[in-house]
TORPAVO-668864 format. One record per residue (C-alpha): residue number from 0; x, y, z; residue in one letter. Coordinates in Angstrom, 2 decimals. Last residue first. Example, Ala and Ser with C-alpha at 12.3 -4.5 7.8 and 13.67 -1.06 7.14 Angstrom:
> 1 / 13.67 / -1.06 / 7.14 / S;
> 0 / 12.30 / -4.50 / 7.80 / A;
REM end
This chain:
> 76 / -8.52 / -16.73 / 2.03 / K;
> 75 / -9.09 / -13.16 / 3.73 / I;
> 74 / -8.51 / -10.18 / 2.02 / S;
> 73 / -7.68 / -7.05 / 3.29 / R;
> 72 / -7.60 / -3.96 / 1.55 / T;
> 71 / -5.46 / -0.73 / 1.89 / I;
> 70 / -7.07 / 2.71 / 0.03 / T;
> 69 / -5.01 / 5.72 / -1.29 / I;
> 68 / -1.34 / 5.40 / -0.25 / I;
> 67 / 0.83 / 8.54 / -1.42 / F;
> 66 / 4.37 / 7.56 / -2.26 / I;
> 65 / 6.10 / 10.62 / -1.72 / C;
> 64 / 7.91 / 13.55 / -3.14 / D;
> 63 / 7.15 / 13.61 / -6.75 / T;
> 62 / 3.85 / 11.84 / -6.47 / R;
> 61 / 3.55 / 8.14 / -7.20 / I;
> 60 / -0.28 / 7.34 / -6.05 / Q;
> 59 / -1.18 / 3.92 / -3.94 / C;
> 58 / -3.50 / 1.08 / -4.35 / L;
> 57 / -2.59 / -0.83 / -1.22 / C;
> 56 / -3.26 / -4.45 / -0.78 / E;
> 55 / -2.90 / -7.07 / 1.50 / I;
> 54 / -3.88 / -10.91 / 1.28 / R;
> 53 / -4.82 / -13.09 / 3.79 / S;
> 52 / -4.06 / -16.68 / 5.78 / D;
> 51 / -0.94 / -18.11 / 4.01 / A;
> 50 / 0.49 / -14.15 / 3.22 / Y;
> 49 / 0.63 / -12.37 / 0.30 / E;
> 48 / 1.37 / -9.04 / -0.12 / K;
> 47 / 0.08 / -6.93 / -3.42 / T;
> 46 / 0.97 / -3.38 / -4.32 / F;
> 45 / -0.80 / -1.38 / -6.36 / K;
> 44 / 0.58 / 1.22 / -8.42 / L;
> 43 / -0.94 / 4.57 / -9.42 / L;
> 42 / 0.56 / 7.62 / -11.72 / N;
> 41 / 0.37 / 6.36 / -15.63 / K;
> 40 / -2.12 / 3.50 / -15.25 / G;
> 39 / -2.41 / 0.44 / -12.84 / I;
> 38 / 1.39 / -0.60 / -12.67 / N;
> 37 / 1.45 / -3.85 / -10.41 / S;
> 36 / 4.08 / -4.20 / -7.84 / K;
> 35 / 4.63 / -7.39 / -5.68 / K;
> 34 / 5.12 / -6.80 / -1.98 / G;
> 33 / 8.43 / -6.35 / -0.09 / T;
> 32 / 8.98 / -2.64 / 0.06 / Y;
> 31 / 5.12 / -1.21 / 0.20 / I;
> 30 / 3.67 / -4.62 / 1.64 / C;
> 29 / 6.38 / -4.50 / 4.60 / W;
> 28 / 5.44 / -0.52 / 4.73 / Y;
> 27 / 1.50 / -1.57 / 4.95 / I;
> 26 / 2.09 / -4.38 / 7.98 / E;
> 25 / 4.74 / -1.88 / 9.60 / D;
> 24 / 1.44 / 0.45 / 9.87 / L;
> 23 / -0.70 / -2.50 / 11.36 / D;
> 22 / -4.11 / -3.73 / 9.24 / I;
> 21 / -6.22 / -4.35 / 12.02 / D;
> 20 / -9.60 / -4.23 / 9.06 / R;
> 19 / -10.79 / -0.60 / 10.34 / E;
> 18 / -7.51 / 0.74 / 11.50 / D;
> 17 / -6.53 / 0.29 / 8.43 / A;
> 16 / -9.12 / 1.58 / 6.50 / R;
> 15 / -9.46 / 4.72 / 8.51 / E;
> 14 / -5.28 / 5.32 / 7.59 / F;
> 13 / -6.19 / 4.72 / 3.98 / A;
> 12 / -9.01 / 7.41 / 4.18 / H;
> 11 / -7.38 / 10.17 / 5.81 / K;
> 10 / -4.58 / 9.36 / 3.33 / S;
> 9 / -1.55 / 7.63 / 4.01 / L;
> 8 / 2.11 / 8.57 / 3.35 / R;
> 7 / 5.31 / 6.73 / 2.63 / I;
> 6 / 8.64 / 8.92 / 1.83 / D;
> 5 / 10.59 / 8.45 / -1.19 / L;
> 4 / 13.50 / 6.41 / -2.18 / Q;
> 3 / 11.56 / 3.39 / -2.64 / F;
> 2 / 10.14 / 4.74 / -5.80 / I;
> 1 / 13.40 / 4.84 / -7.31 / D;
> 0 / 13.48 / 7.90 / -9.61 / M;
REM end
């Protein structure tokens, strides 16, 4: 299964954290499609996108029909 063929959905918590941390939806999609992917357990993935001044991390769950983003963080370097 190619995970990049799946839809991307945000949990309410992830949407609130993105809004709180001024992370645009385009930045979230860019993080998923071009960031570094790490497996965490059987069904969880962490996508990390490094920028010159910050890093965005998305913790996601792979479901049968979508990539479900659980939470989003931004770290300032």
